[in-house]
N, CA, C and O atoms as CSV, one atom per row, in Angstrom:
chain,resi,resn,atom,element,x,y,z
A,1,MET,N,N,10.745,13.621,-10.278
A,1,MET,CA,C,9.548,14.318,-9.750
A,1,MET,C,C,8.393,14.038,-10.204
A,1,MET,O,O,7.422,14.381,-9.529
A,2,PHE,N,N,8.155,13.214,-11.697
A,2,PHE,CA,C,6.877,13.369,-11.954
A,2,PHE,C,C,6.193,12.031,-11.159
A,2,PHE,O,O,4.963,12.006,-11.120
A,3,ARG,N,N,6.748,11.213,-10.693
A,3,ARG,CA,C,6.774,9.830,-9.988
A,3,ARG,C,C,5.860,10.340,-8.703
A,3,ARG,O,O,4.738,10.235,-8.208
A,4,PHE,N,N,7.140,10.965,-8.526
A,4,PHE,CA,C,6.637,11.375,-6.838
A,4,PHE,C,C,5.011,12.121,-6.744
A,4,PHE,O,O,4.093,11.896,-5.955
A,5,ILE,N,N,5.096,12.927,-7.713
A,5,ILE,CA,C,3.659,13.719,-7.747
A,5,ILE,C,C,2.392,12.446,-8.180
A,5,ILE,O,O,1.286,12.458,-7.639
A,6,LEU,N,N,2.840,11.267,-9.360
A,6,LEU,CA,C,2.056,10.607,-9.462
A,6,LEU,C,C,1.545,9.815,-8.584
A,6,LEU,O,O,0.351,9.525,-8.669
A,7,GLY,N,N,2.440,9.243,-7.440
A,7,GLY,CA,C,2.388,8.497,-6.417
A,7,GLY,C,C,1.462,9.617,-5.544
A,7,GLY,O,O,0.399,9.106,-5.191
A,8,ILE,N,N,1.569,10.565,-5.255
A,8,ILE,CA,C,0.844,11.351,-4.450
A,8,ILE,C,C,-0.458,11.526,-5.266
A,8,ILE,O,O,-1.462,11.403,-4.564
A,9,ALA,N,N,-0.650,11.734,-6.327
A,9,ALA,CA,C,-2.249,11.618,-6.576
A,9,ALA,C,C,-2.712,9.878,-6.631
A,9,ALA,O,O,-3.721,9.418,-6.097
A,10,PHE,N,N,-2.073,9.390,-7.123
A,10,PHE,CA,C,-2.532,7.675,-6.259
A,10,PHE,C,C,-2.703,7.590,-5.093
A,10,PHE,O,O,-3.405,6.654,-4.711
A,11,GLY,N,N,-2.222,8.378,-4.244
A,11,GLY,CA,C,-2.372,7.924,-2.543
A,11,GLY,C,C,-4.017,8.465,-2.388
A,11,GLY,O,O,-5.026,7.895,-1.971
A,12,ILE,N,N,-3.775,9.817,-2.922
A,12,ILE,CA,C,-4.710,10.730,-2.024
A,12,ILE,C,C,-6.061,10.015,-2.623
A,12,ILE,O,O,-7.033,9.883,-1.878
A,13,LEU,N,N,-6.116,9.454,-4.282
A,13,LEU,CA,C,-7.452,8.912,-4.938
A,13,LEU,C,C,-7.683,7.643,-4.240
A,13,LEU,O,O,-8.780,7.112,-4.067
A,14,ALA,N,N,-6.362,7.145,-3.798
A,14,ALA,CA,C,-7.366,5.499,-3.086
A,14,ALA,C,C,-7.546,5.731,-1.810
A,14,ALA,O,O,-8.249,4.902,-1.232
A,15,LEU,N,N,-6.964,6.949,-0.940
A,15,LEU,CA,C,-7.348,7.345,0.174
A,15,LEU,C,C,-9.077,7.686,0.112
A,15,LEU,O,O,-9.855,7.215,0.942
A,16,ILE,N,N,-9.492,8.557,-0.989
A,16,ILE,CA,C,-11.228,8.368,-0.975
A,16,ILE,C,C,-11.826,7.465,-1.536
A,16,ILE,O,O,-13.053,7.485,-1.432
A,17,PHE,N,N,-11.126,6.256,-2.397
A,17,PHE,CA,C,-11.536,4.918,-2.318
A,17,PHE,C,C,-11.767,4.041,-1.090
A,17,PHE,O,O,-12.633,3.179,-0.942
A,18,VAL,N,N,-10.895,4.403,-0.310
A,18,VAL,CA,C,-10.566,3.488,1.213
A,18,VAL,C,C,-12.155,4.275,2.172
A,18,VAL,O,O,-13.049,3.663,2.757
A,19,PHE,N,N,-11.998,5.596,2.018
A,19,PHE,CA,C,-13.188,6.261,3.001
A,19,PHE,C,C,-14.573,6.164,2.334
A,19,PHE,O,O,-15.598,6.447,2.955
A,20,GLN,N,N,-14.574,5.840,1.318
A,20,GLN,CA,C,-15.756,5.765,0.650
A,20,GLN,C,C,-16.434,4.095,0.930
A,20,GLN,O,O,-17.580,3.819,0.575
A,21,ASN,N,N,-15.669,3.256,1.500
A,21,ASN,CA,C,-15.952,1.700,1.885
A,21,ASN,C,C,-15.791,1.530,3.254
A,21,ASN,O,O,-14.752,1.095,3.751
A,22,MET,N,N,-16.919,1.903,3.975
A,22,MET,CA,C,-16.377,2.179,5.546
A,22,MET,C,C,-17.218,1.068,6.444
A,22,MET,O,O,-17.268,1.003,7.673
A,23,GLU,N,N,-17.868,0.207,5.458
A,23,GLU,CA,C,-18.549,-0.965,5.902
A,23,GLU,C,C,-18.076,-2.178,6.338
A,23,GLU,O,O,-17.342,-2.793,5.565
A,24,ASN,N,N,-18.434,-2.835,7.810
A,24,ASN,CA,C,-17.486,-3.752,8.751
A,24,ASN,C,C,-17.419,-4.743,7.374
A,24,ASN,O,O,-18.123,-4.562,6.381
A,25,THR,N,N,-16.236,-6.029,7.559
A,25,THR,CA,C,-15.946,-6.983,6.683
A,25,THR,C,C,-15.312,-8.066,7.322
A,25,THR,O,O,-14.683,-7.712,8.320
A,26,ASN,N,N,-15.264,-9.494,7.024
A,26,ASN,CA,C,-14.157,-10.213,8.155
A,26,ASN,C,C,-13.740,-10.691,6.790
A,26,ASN,O,O,-14.324,-11.020,5.757
A,27,VAL,N,N,-12.213,-10.578,7.296
A,27,VAL,CA,C,-11.307,-11.223,6.480
A,27,VAL,C,C,-10.211,-12.165,7.420
A,27,VAL,O,O,-9.502,-11.827,8.368
A,28,THR,N,N,-10.433,-13.859,6.550
A,28,THR,CA,C,-9.713,-14.873,6.891
A,28,THR,C,C,-8.810,-15.336,6.481
A,28,THR,O,O,-9.145,-15.957,5.472
A,29,PHE,N,N,-7.681,-15.432,6.676
A,29,PHE,CA,C,-6.287,-15.242,6.715
A,29,PHE,C,C,-5.475,-16.683,7.545
A,29,PHE,O,O,-4.942,-16.679,8.655
A,30,LEU,N,N,-5.608,-17.829,6.586
A,30,LEU,CA,C,-4.871,-19.403,7.535
A,30,LEU,C,C,-6.263,-19.815,8.178
A,30,LEU,O,O,-7.365,-20.185,7.771
A,31,ALA,N,N,-5.423,-19.468,9.822
A,31,ALA,CA,C,-6.610,-19.850,11.036
A,31,ALA,C,C,-6.919,-18.149,11.612
A,31,ALA,O,O,-7.152,-18.136,12.820
A,32,TRP,N,N,-6.946,-17.099,11.110
A,32,TRP,CA,C,-7.305,-16.281,11.658
A,32,TRP,C,C,-8.208,-15.328,10.828
A,32,TRP,O,O,-7.907,-15.014,9.676
A,33,THR,N,N,-9.621,-14.759,11.618
A,33,THR,CA,C,-10.288,-14.261,11.015
A,33,THR,C,C,-10.147,-12.967,11.806
A,33,THR,O,O,-9.556,-12.889,12.883
A,34,ILE,N,N,-10.751,-11.949,11.168
A,34,ILE,CA,C,-10.344,-10.235,11.246
A,34,ILE,C,C,-11.698,-9.779,10.941
A,34,ILE,O,O,-12.142,-9.974,9.809
A,35,THR,N,N,-12.634,-8.996,12.127
A,35,THR,CA,C,-13.576,-8.308,11.809
A,35,THR,C,C,-13.622,-6.835,12.138
A,35,THR,O,O,-13.928,-6.467,13.272
A,36,THR,N,N,-13.248,-5.763,10.924
A,36,THR,CA,C,-13.052,-4.698,10.989
A,36,THR,C,C,-13.464,-3.930,9.959
A,36,THR,O,O,-13.856,-4.557,8.975
A,37,SER,N,N,-13.491,-2.596,9.897
A,37,SER,CA,C,-13.984,-1.773,8.713
A,37,SER,C,C,-13.429,-2.231,7.440
A,37,SER,O,O,-12.215,-2.400,7.552
A,38,ARG,N,N,-13.889,-2.503,6.227
A,38,ARG,CA,C,-13.254,-2.342,4.841
A,38,ARG,C,C,-12.288,-1.384,4.755
A,38,ARG,O,O,-11.259,-1.777,4.206
A,39,ALA,N,N,-12.295,0.094,5.234
A,39,ALA,CA,C,-11.192,0.997,4.802
A,39,ALA,C,C,-10.291,0.534,5.508
A,39,ALA,O,O,-9.288,0.395,4.808
A,40,VAL,N,N,-10.076,0.143,6.792
A,40,VAL,CA,C,-8.656,-0.357,7.197
A,40,VAL,C,C,-8.212,-1.491,6.787
A,40,VAL,O,O,-7.013,-1.610,7.040
A,41,ILE,N,N,-8.658,-2.360,6.271
A,41,ILE,CA,C,-8.124,-3.129,5.458
A,41,ILE,C,C,-7.475,-2.781,4.202
A,41,ILE,O,O,-6.362,-3.215,3.903
A,42,LEU,N,N,-7.949,-2.241,3.692
A,42,LEU,CA,C,-7.865,-1.600,2.066
A,42,LEU,C,C,-6.901,-0.424,2.280
A,42,LEU,O,O,-6.412,0.134,1.297
A,43,PHE,N,N,-6.575,0.021,3.682
A,43,PHE,CA,C,-5.317,1.122,3.863
A,43,PHE,C,C,-4.172,0.266,3.962
A,43,PHE,O,O,-3.141,0.555,3.355
A,44,ILE,N,N,-4.273,-0.903,4.771
A,44,ILE,CA,C,-2.851,-1.760,5.471
A,44,ILE,C,C,-2.815,-2.176,4.081
A,44,ILE,O,O,-1.657,-1.912,3.754
A,45,ILE,N,N,-3.364,-2.640,3.133
A,45,ILE,CA,C,-3.150,-3.075,1.546
A,45,ILE,C,C,-2.414,-1.846,1.088
A,45,ILE,O,O,-1.410,-1.922,0.379
A,46,LEU,N,N,-2.908,-0.759,1.489
A,46,LEU,CA,C,-2.219,0.172,0.454
A,46,LEU,C,C,-1.216,0.672,0.723
A,46,LEU,O,O,-0.457,1.215,-0.080
A,47,ALA,N,N,-1.059,0.561,1.914
A,47,ALA,CA,C,0.546,0.539,2.437
A,47,ALA,C,C,1.478,0.214,2.556
A,47,ALA,O,O,2.550,0.820,2.560
A,48,ALA,N,N,1.132,-1.230,2.724
A,48,ALA,CA,C,1.710,-2.546,2.254
A,48,ALA,C,C,2.337,-2.640,1.192
A,48,ALA,O,O,3.405,-3.251,1.154
A,49,GLY,N,N,1.752,-1.997,0.010
A,49,GLY,CA,C,2.160,-2.194,-1.366
A,49,GLY,C,C,2.656,-0.972,-1.650
A,49,GLY,O,O,2.884,-0.968,-2.859
A,50,PHE,N,N,2.974,0.183,-1.118
A,50,PHE,CA,C,3.720,1.490,-0.938
A,50,PHE,C,C,5.276,0.776,-0.435
A,50,PHE,O,O,6.323,1.017,-1.035
A,51,ILE,N,N,5.204,0.067,0.509
A,51,ILE,CA,C,6.303,-0.384,1.461
A,51,ILE,C,C,7.452,-1.259,0.296
A,51,ILE,O,O,8.674,-1.154,0.188
A,52,VAL,N,N,6.561,-2.034,-0.386
A,52,VAL,CA,C,7.091,-3.447,-1.243
A,52,VAL,C,C,7.627,-2.749,-1.955
A,52,VAL,O,O,8.809,-3.070,-2.082
A,53,GLY,N,N,7.193,-1.467,-2.812
A,53,GLY,CA,C,7.324,-0.898,-3.793
A,53,GLY,C,C,8.489,-0.072,-3.561
A,53,GLY,O,O,9.326,-0.371,-4.412
A,54,TRP,N,N,8.968,0.947,-2.694
A,54,TRP,CA,C,9.686,1.129,-1.997
A,54,TRP,C,C,10.924,0.229,-1.572
A,54,TRP,O,O,12.008,0.707,-1.908
A,55,ALA,N,N,10.964,-0.879,-0.955
A,55,ALA,CA,C,11.954,-1.448,-0.886
A,55,ALA,C,C,12.717,-2.567,-2.225
A,55,ALA,O,O,13.774,-3.189,-2.328
A,56,VAL,N,N,11.621,-2.386,-2.991
A,56,VAL,CA,C,12.003,-3.320,-4.835
A,56,VAL,C,C,12.836,-1.932,-5.328
A,56,VAL,O,O,13.734,-2.102,-6.153
A,57,GLY,N,N,12.622,-0.878,-4.954
A,57,GLY,CA,C,13.264,0.650,-5.580
A,57,GLY,C,C,14.779,0.897,-5.154
A,57,GLY,O,O,15.728,1.369,-5.780
A,58,SER,N,N,14.667,0.453,-3.988
A,58,SER,CA,C,15.719,0.764,-2.872
A,58,SER,C,C,16.479,-0.521,-3.251
A,58,SER,O,O,17.660,-0.382,-3.572
A,59,ILE,N,N,15.967,-1.699,-3.251
A,59,ILE,CA,C,17.592,-2.720,-3.715
A,59,ILE,C,C,18.049,-2.511,-5.407
A,59,ILE,O,O,19.226,-2.284,-5.688
A,60,GLY,N,N,17.402,-2.574,-6.056
A,60,GLY,CA,C,17.642,-2.025,-7.391
A,60,GLY,C,C,18.762,-0.546,-7.683
A,60,GLY,O,O,19.507,-0.276,-8.625
A,61,ARG,N,N,18.478,0.097,-6.543
A,61,ARG,CA,C,19.665,1.464,-6.408
A,61,ARG,C,C,20.473,1.289,-5.638
A,61,ARG,O,O,21.354,2.141,-5.519
A,62,TRP,N,N,20.480,0.020,-4.754
A,62,TRP,CA,C,21.468,-0.623,-3.943
A,62,TRP,C,C,22.499,-1.029,-5.127
A,62,TRP,O,O,23.523,-0.415,-5.428
A,63,LYS,N,N,22.074,-2.019,-5.633
A,63,LYS,CA,C,22.630,-2.694,-6.526
A,63,LYS,C,C,23.342,-2.418,-7.811
A,63,LYS,O,O,24.295,-3.040,-8.281
A,64,ARG,N,N,22.569,-1.131,-8.416
A,64,ARG,CA,C,23.488,-0.115,-9.252
A,64,ARG,C,C,24.477,0.906,-8.753
A,64,ARG,O,O,25.229,1.578,-9.458
A,65,ARG,N,N,24.371,0.932,-7.406
A,65,ARG,CA,C,25.865,1.497,-6.684
A,65,ARG,C,C,26.754,0.735,-6.285
A,65,ARG,O,O,27.889,1.138,-6.035
A,66,ALA,N,N,26.358,-0.569,-6.154
A,66,ALA,CA,C,27.680,-1.637,-5.781
A,66,ALA,C,C,28.151,-1.714,-7.132
A,66,ALA,O,O,29.381,-1.669,-7.123
A,67,LYS,N,N,27.728,-1.802,-8.176
A,67,LYS,CA,C,28.201,-2.467,-9.512
A,67,LYS,C,C,29.456,-0.899,-9.949
A,67,LYS,O,O,30.394,-1.042,-10.733
A,68,ARG,N,N,29.213,0.145,-9.395
A,68,ARG,CA,C,30.239,1.567,-9.849
A,68,ARG,C,C,31.587,1.361,-8.862
A,68,ARG,O,O,32.515,2.169,-8.908
């Protein structure tokens, strides 16, 4: 439960940070260049981090259950 509350608090703080950085910026990755709001880029990175963290945690739980 503590981790859930901590995650919610971190998410809220991250969203505050994102919405305070609304100016446009260029992002170049390999051959692609995207011009969009810095808030959108940061939110996408935040969401990707949450998804990766959830996936890693799920794989760990799945392996522990398979051992039993």
